[in-house]
N, C-alpha and C positions, 0 to 999 in steps of 0.2 A: 431540470429544476434548479433555479438559482439559489445559492446558499450564501448567506452573509454572516460573518462573525467578526466582531470588532477586534478580536485577538489574532485574526488571520488576514494578512495582506491589507492591513489598515481598514478592514471592513469592506473591501472591494468584493462585489459579487462574483461568484464562479459557478460553473455548471459542468460537471464531468460528462454529461450527456452530449455536450458540444464536441467533445474530442473522442468519443467512443471508438470510432473507426481507427484513428491513430493509436489510441490506447491499446486496442486489441492487437494491432500489428507490431507495435514497437515497445510495449512495456512488459512483455513476457520475457524478462531478461535475467531472472535469478539463476546463478550458477548452481550446479549440483551440490556444492559445498553448503549453500544456504539451506537447501532441503535436508541435507545430511545432519545439520545441527538440530533440526526438529526431530528427526528419527532417533538421534542419539538420546533424546529425552523420552523415548518410547511413547511418543505422541503421534496422533493422526495416522494410525496404522492398525492392522489386524482386527478388524471388526469394530473399532471404536466409532462412536457417533460424534460427528464434528460439525459445528456451526461456524461458518466463516462470515463474520460481519464486515460490512464495507467491502464486499467481495469484488467490486468492479466488474471486469470481464471474466471473473472466475479463475484468475491465474493460479492461486494456491490450490483450490480443489482440483482443477484440471491436471496440474503437475504432480499432485500427491495421490490422485485416485488409484494409481497402480499399486499402492502400498496397502490397500485393503480396508480403508476406513469407509464409512457411509457418510456422505457429505451433503450439507445444506448450505446454500449461500444466500445472503441478503444484501441489498444495496438500496440506497435512497433514489438512485437514478434508474428509471425504467429503460433508458437507452443502454446503459451498462448491462443490465440484466438481460435484455434482448440479445446483446452480443454474446454474453456468457452462455446463453442457451444454444446459440448457433455453434459456438466453438466447443461445447460440451456434448454435442449430439451423440447419443447411444452410450453415454457414460453413466446414466442413472443419477446424476446430481440434481437435486431439487433446488430451484431458485425462486425467490420471492422479492418483489419490490416493496421495500419498507424502510423507513428511518430506523436506525438502531434503537432509538428511544421508544419506538412503537412496537417492537418485536414482542410477540406473545405466544411462545411455544409452551407446552405443558411443563409442569415441574419435572425435574430429573430426566430431561430429554437427552442431554449431551454429556459425553465424557470430556470433551474439549471445546472451547470457544477460541477461535483464532481471529486476530485483528492485525492485518498487515497494511502498513502505510496509512492508517486511518484512525488510530487510537485517540489522537488529540482532537479530532473533530467532535467527539461525543460529549454529551452532558453526563459526566461521570456520576454525579449524585443520583441521577435517574437510572442509568443503565446498570450500575454495579449490583444493586439489590436484585434486579431482574436477571442478570447473569448468574448470580448466586442461586436463585430459585430454579433456573433452567438447567444448571449443572447437576450431575449426579454426585453423590458423596465422594469426596476425594478428587473431584474434577478440577480441571485447570483452565485458566485463560492464558493463551500464548500470544504475546505482543511481539510483532516482527517489524523490522525496518531495514531499509538499505538506501544509501544516498552517496552521491559522488563527493569527493573531497576537493573543493575548489582551491584551497591553499596549498595543496600538495600535487595537483595535476593541472598543467598549464592549459590543456584543451578545455577541461571542465571549467576552469576559471574564466577563460575567454567567452565561452558559451553562456555562462551564468551572468557575466557582465552585460551581455547583449539582452538577456531577458530583463535585467534591471533597467536597461535603457527604456524599454517599453512598459515595464511594470515596476516602477521604482519602490513601491511599498510591498512587493512580493516578499513574504516572510520565509520562503523556502530556501533563501540564499544563505551562504556563509556557514555551511555545516562543518563541524569538526567531530572527530571520534569521541563519543560519550555514551554513557548508559541511557537507556530509555527512561524518560521522566515518568514516574508513576505517582499520580496525585495521592495525597494522604488519605482521601476518602476511600480509595480503592483498598486500603489495608485494614479496613474495619472488619471485613468478612473474608479477606484473602491474605495469604502470606506470600511474600516474594521469596521463592525457594531457589531461584536460579536466574542469573543474568550473565551475558557474555557479549563482548564487542570485539570485532576483528576486521582487519583490512582484507580486501580481495579485489582482484582485477576482473573487470567485465569487458568482454570483447565486442567491438562495434566496427561497422563500416561507416564511412562518412554519411551514407544515406540513413542507416539505422540510428546513428547518434543524433542526426538532425531530427528524425522522427521522434526519438525519445525526448528530446528537449521540447519539441513542438507539442507533445502530449502532456507537458507539465502544467501545473495550475496557473503559473504566471504567463503562459502563452495560450495554448489551445482552449483551456477551460474558462478564460476570462477576457481575452482580447476580442475586438470586433474582427470580422472577416478581413477587412482591409488592413487592419493592424497585423493580423497573423500573416498575411501575404507579404507585407513589407518586412516583418521580422524574418520570415523564412528566406527571402531573397538575400538579406544581409547575412544570415547565418550560413547559408550555402557558400556565399562568397568568402566569408571568414574561414570556413573549414578548408576551402581550396587553397588558402594562403598559409594555414598553420598546421595542417594535419596531413598524414599520408592517407591512402585510401582505406586502410585497415589499421586499427590501433586498439589499445586497452585504455580504459578509463579507471583510475584508482577510486574505489568506493570503500565504504565501511558498512558492515552489517551489524545489527544488534538484535538480541533476543532476550525476552524477559518472561519467566513463567510465574504466574500467580496461582497458588493452590487454595482451593476452598477450605475454610476452616470447618472442623467437624462439629462445632457448636455455634 
């Protein structure tokens, strides 16, 4: 499903379904430290009911399933949901294809709603009242994010510049460590009770880093097949010149917890 937003990539259309196979293979990369930050908030564990919006291939539910929460995942892309169901076989995770603005679970259904790498895609004026309704009293929205740091990591910088060669309006470039931006409308019914930002290294091989970059919005989700092939040829050549076979890429991760007001 093509998505267009004037505030993202200059309005260029993108479709995560185009890159679901690469997404499933190469974007399940969050280190244990990332999940540990969630558990430290006593969230997504021990019988809690959790809704993961923008779930993609189910990376968050699949990796946190072992901590005892009951998970539901939704995504606008049917291809992403199909891949999530394959990868989550026998886990008991429920998945639904739906835009976040159209989700309609009963009142007080969830203890936690998670949104990883997707919060900025939503129409917050529409979704936040719905999130409030679906959360139990005292429930939380957990916004999660991780990105490479191109100004601090030379391999990430070179790869990012190659993406910009093919997608010059890609707005995923130029990340620096900063708190997650929480729109003002989100604070009408929720309180920002916690946020944290931290650096971390993520290990890759040349193959897995190429796959991670190929599965980004500026390449696999938006370019034509011919453009993707041309980009990949250049990227593999670039990595052979600037990187060893295995390496770490410096990232930062961020977490923000919004707690439902009692009134």
